[in-house]
C-alpha positions as CSV (number, residue, x, y, z in Angstrom):
1,X,98.3,339.9,196.8
2,X,99.4,343.4,195.8
3,X,97.1,345.8,193.8
4,X,99.2,345.1,190.6
5,X,98.8,341.3,191.0
6,X,95.1,341.7,191.5
7,X,94.8,343.8,188.4
8,X,96.7,341.2,186.3
9,X,94.6,338.5,187.8
10,X,91.4,340.3,186.8
11,X,92.7,340.9,183.2
12,X,93.7,337.2,182.8
13,X,90.3,336.2,184.1
14,X,88.4,338.6,181.8
15,X,90.6,338.6,178.7
16,X,91.9,335.0,178.7
17,X,90.1,332.6,180.9
18,X,86.5,333.8,180.1
19,X,87.2,333.4,176.3
20,X,88.3,329.8,176.6
21,X,86.5,326.5,177.2
22,X,87.3,324.1,180.0
23,X,90.6,322.2,179.3
24,X,91.7,324.7,176.7
25,X,95.3,325.9,177.3
26,X,96.3,329.3,178.3
27,X,99.2,331.3,176.8
28,X,102.6,330.8,178.4
29,X,103.7,333.1,181.2
30,X,106.1,334.8,178.8
31,X,103.3,335.5,176.3
32,X,101.0,336.8,179.0
33,X,103.7,339.0,180.4
34,X,104.4,340.5,177.0
35,X,100.7,341.0,176.3
36,X,100.0,342.8,179.6
37,X,103.4,344.6,179.8
38,X,104.3,343.2,183.2
39,X,107.0,340.9,184.6
40,X,106.7,337.1,184.4
41,X,106.8,337.1,188.2
42,X,103.7,339.2,188.4
43,X,102.0,336.9,185.9
44,X,103.1,333.9,187.9
45,X,101.6,335.2,191.1
46,X,98.4,336.1,189.4
47,X,98.2,332.6,187.9
48,X,98.9,331.2,191.3
49,X,95.9,333.0,192.7
50,X,93.7,331.7,190.0
51,X,95.0,328.2,190.5
52,X,94.3,328.3,194.2
53,X,90.8,329.4,193.4
54,X,90.3,326.4,191.1
55,X,89.8,328.6,188.0
56,X,92.8,327.1,186.2
57,X,94.9,324.0,186.6
58,X,98.4,323.1,185.6
59,X,99.9,319.8,184.4
60,X,103.6,319.5,185.0
61,X,105.5,319.6,181.7
62,X,102.3,320.2,179.7
63,X,100.9,323.6,180.5
64,X,98.1,325.6,182.2
65,X,94.5,325.1,181.3
66,X,91.0,326.4,182.1
67,X,89.8,324.2,184.8
68,X,86.6,322.1,184.7
69,X,84.2,322.6,187.6
70,X,85.5,321.1,190.8
71,X,84.2,317.7,191.8
72,X,81.9,318.6,194.7
73,X,81.1,315.6,196.9
74,X,77.7,315.5,198.4
75,X,77.0,313.5,201.6
76,X,75.9,310.4,199.8
77,X,77.6,307.0,199.5
78,X,78.8,307.0,195.9
79,X,82.0,305.8,194.3
80,X,84.7,308.0,192.8
81,X,83.7,306.8,189.3
82,X,80.1,307.6,189.9
83,X,81.0,311.1,191.2
84,X,83.0,311.9,188.1
85,X,80.6,310.5,185.5
86,X,77.8,312.5,187.0
87,X,79.8,315.7,186.5
88,X,80.9,315.0,182.9
89,X,84.4,313.7,183.6
90,X,85.8,310.5,182.2
91,X,87.2,308.5,185.2
92,X,90.2,306.2,185.0
93,X,92.4,304.3,187.5
94,X,96.0,303.3,187.8
95,X,96.6,300.4,190.1
96,X,99.8,301.2,192.0
97,X,99.8,298.1,194.2
98,X,97.5,295.2,195.1
99,X,98.7,292.9,197.9
100,X,97.8,290.5,200.7
101,X,99.0,291.6,204.1
102,X,98.4,290.9,207.8
103,X,96.2,293.5,209.4
104,X,98.0,295.8,211.8
105,X,96.2,297.0,214.9
106,X,94.4,300.1,213.5
107,X,93.4,298.4,210.3
108,X,92.0,295.3,212.2
109,X,90.1,297.6,214.6
110,X,88.5,299.6,211.8
111,X,87.5,296.4,209.9
112,X,86.4,294.6,213.0
113,X,88.7,291.6,212.5
114,X,91.5,290.0,214.5
115,X,95.0,291.6,214.4
116,X,97.1,289.6,211.9
117,X,94.1,288.5,209.8
118,X,94.7,288.6,206.0
119,X,93.6,291.7,204.3
120,X,93.8,293.0,200.8
121,X,95.5,296.4,200.4
122,X,94.8,298.3,197.2
123,X,96.6,301.4,196.3
124,X,95.2,303.3,193.4
125,X,95.6,306.6,191.6
126,X,92.2,308.0,190.5
127,X,92.1,310.3,187.5
128,X,89.6,312.6,185.9
129,X,90.0,313.2,182.1
130,X,93.6,311.9,182.6
131,X,94.4,314.4,185.4
132,X,95.4,312.8,188.7
133,X,92.9,313.8,191.3
134,X,93.1,311.4,194.3
135,X,95.5,308.8,195.7
136,X,93.4,306.0,197.3
137,X,94.3,303.3,199.8
138,X,91.7,300.6,200.6
139,X,91.7,297.6,203.0
140,X,89.2,294.8,202.8
141,X,89.0,291.5,204.7
142,X,90.6,288.9,202.3
143,X,88.5,286.0,203.6
144,X,85.3,287.8,202.6
145,X,86.4,288.5,199.0
146,X,88.3,285.5,197.6
147,X,89.8,286.2,194.2
148,X,89.4,289.9,194.4
149,X,93.0,290.6,193.3
150,X,92.3,288.7,190.0
151,X,89.5,291.1,189.1
152,X,89.9,294.3,187.0
153,X,90.9,296.7,189.8
154,X,90.9,299.7,187.4
155,X,87.1,299.6,187.5
156,X,84.8,300.8,190.2
157,X,85.5,298.8,193.3
158,X,81.9,299.3,194.6
159,X,80.5,297.9,191.3
160,X,82.8,294.9,191.5
161,X,81.8,294.1,195.1
162,X,78.1,294.3,194.1
163,X,78.4,292.3,190.9
164,X,80.9,289.6,192.0
165,X,80.2,289.3,195.7
166,X,76.6,290.5,196.1
167,X,77.7,293.2,198.6
168,X,75.5,296.2,198.6
169,X,77.1,299.1,200.4
170,X,74.7,301.3,202.4
171,X,76.5,303.5,204.9
172,X,79.8,305.2,205.3
173,X,81.2,306.9,208.4
174,X,83.5,309.5,207.0
175,X,86.0,312.1,208.2
176,X,87.6,314.9,206.2
177,X,90.5,317.1,207.2
178,X,92.7,319.7,205.5
179,X,96.4,318.7,205.0
180,X,99.4,319.8,202.9
181,X,100.8,317.3,200.4
182,X,103.9,315.4,201.1
183,X,106.5,315.1,198.4
184,X,105.3,311.5,197.7
185,X,101.6,312.6,197.2
186,X,102.5,315.8,195.3
187,X,104.5,313.7,192.8
188,X,101.6,311.3,192.3
189,X,99.0,314.1,191.9
190,X,101.3,316.2,189.7
191,X,101.2,319.3,191.9
192,X,103.5,321.2,194.3
193,X,104.8,319.7,197.6
194,X,102.9,321.4,200.4
195,X,99.9,322.2,198.2
196,X,96.5,322.1,199.9
197,X,94.7,318.8,199.9
198,X,91.8,317.0,201.5
199,X,92.4,313.7,203.4
200,X,89.3,311.6,203.6
201,X,88.9,308.4,205.6
202,X,85.8,306.2,205.3
203,X,84.5,303.0,207.1
204,X,81.8,301.5,204.9
205,X,79.2,299.0,205.9
206,X,76.7,296.9,204.0
207,X,73.0,296.6,204.3
208,X,73.3,294.3,207.3
209,X,75.7,296.7,209.1
210,X,78.8,294.6,208.5
211,X,82.0,296.5,207.9
212,X,83.2,296.0,204.4
213,X,85.9,298.6,203.7
214,X,88.4,300.9,205.3
215,X,89.3,303.5,202.7
216,X,91.5,306.6,202.7
217,X,92.0,309.1,199.9
218,X,94.3,312.1,199.5
219,X,92.6,314.5,197.1
220,X,93.9,317.7,195.4
221,X,92.4,320.7,197.1
222,X,92.1,322.7,193.9
223,X,90.0,320.0,192.2
224,X,87.9,318.5,194.9
225,X,85.6,319.8,197.7
226,X,82.8,318.6,199.9
227,X,79.3,320.0,199.9
228,X,76.9,319.6,202.9
229,X,73.5,320.9,203.7
230,X,73.1,321.5,207.4
231,X,70.0,322.5,209.4
232,X,69.6,324.2,212.8
233,X,67.9,321.9,215.4
């Protein structure tokens, strides 16, 4: 970023963002350019830097807003809904698909079931205060959870498993890697193709050590991060 862009970024941060509450809209690029006496391109680049830092967020066709604090995931086994509620967001879910399929090799291996066994595949879009945050894909052994597709899949899956099937999840083996969003995921998450994202995969087991879930989530990098405490042996 050039010196001019940095100056505009600092002015927007001090004179605009700092005086607004989370989710409050910012002036348009044109209004900011006129106010600071610079080009719209300069403003756009300054806003882009603030967006990358998670200070502001944009909703396609709606506008740019002061961002709420990121959802920082600690290394504990909690659901998406629990994470959001604990940070003051209102969680919601759009079910994109819910189907019965035959387990392909990698799904069967992860769930510890035979290849071709029936599995439930759930594809859901997870939102925070109405803003798409994560695309989620979950596989579960269908034999273990009869009638699951008839339950309300917009609610917390972990809560449903505990309430309806007496499954208490205790441990999750999880991996996280940085990726760039495909056109498909960018459209779902209402951000730019190629934007930074976190891809998370989790194999979850119950209190008896039995595999329950294979889950994967694609989360917006500007809204979600992971927080760990590490110690030196």
